[in-house]
N, C-alpha and C positions, 0 to 999 in steps of 0.2 A: 688836891687829891678828893676833897668831897664832892666837886663838880663832876669830876671824872666818874665816880662812883654811881652819883645820881644818872648821869648820861647813859652809863653802861645799865644800870636798872631799868631805864626809860627803854632801851633799846630790846632788852630781855623781854619787857612786859609786852612790846609791840609785837614781837616774833611770837610769844605764847598764843597772843589773842588772833594774829593771823593764822597761825598753824591750826588753832582750834576753828577758827572760821572756815578754813580750807576743808579740814576735816569733816564738818557737818554737811558740805555741799558733795563729796564724793560719794558714789555708790559703788558698791562691790562689784568686781568681775565676777560674773555667774558663768559656772562650768556645767554642762551637760555632757556626760560620758556614756556612751553605748559600745556594747560588744555584740554585733550581729553575728558573728561566727568566732565563738571563743576559741575553738580548735585551730583557728589560724594565728592566734595571738595578737589580733590588731585590734584597735579600738578607735572609735570614733568620736571625736571631741568637739564639741562645740564651746566657745567662749564668748560670752556678749561683755564688751569692753567698753565702759563709758568714757567718752573722749572728752567733755566737757566743751564740745565744738570747736577742739583744736584742728587746724589744718592738717597736722600730721601727728603721729604718736610713734613712739619706739618701744619695743617689747622685747624682751630678753629670755632666753630659755637657760636654765643653769647646766654647768657643765660637770656637776658632781650631783651625787644622790647621798643623803643623809646616812653616815653609817658606812658608807662605801667611797671613801674618799680618794678616788682616783679621777683624774681628769676624762671625761668621755665626751664624744660628739654625739650628744642626744638627737641635735638637729638633722642631723644625717639620716636619721631613720624615720623622720616625717615625710609622709607621701600625700600628693592630692591635697596639698594645702590651697585653700581659698579664702578670700576676704570679702565681706558684704557688708553693705548698710544694712540699718534694721529693716529699711524697705526693699531689701534684696538686689539692689545695685553693686556690681562688681566694683572692687577697690584694687588699684593698683599697689603692689607691695614690692619688696626687694629684699634679699637675703643677704644680709652684710656680714660677714665672718661665720663662724661655726654656729653661733646662737642668737643672733640678734635680728629682728624682723623691722624693717622701717615701712610704715603706711605713709 
């Protein structure tokens, strides 16, 4: 019993330390929103997403809005989606389901 508890505490301590180390290396996603024609009810959204040099990332768009708990397909309203590297090269992406993007 004592050995099992020690082992579990060691695993928990390792996970906490690993989580802390991971948290220190992550940069936030930075969003910039423009409304070039407010009367048209459209926005241009730019998101800079740090990828930690992963070959692919997966992003998801929620299917609900806080305070309005009904399933919606917000991804269907996205127009002219593009993805680029920080140096401007186009990235390939695919839409997988109603709210999931795979790069």
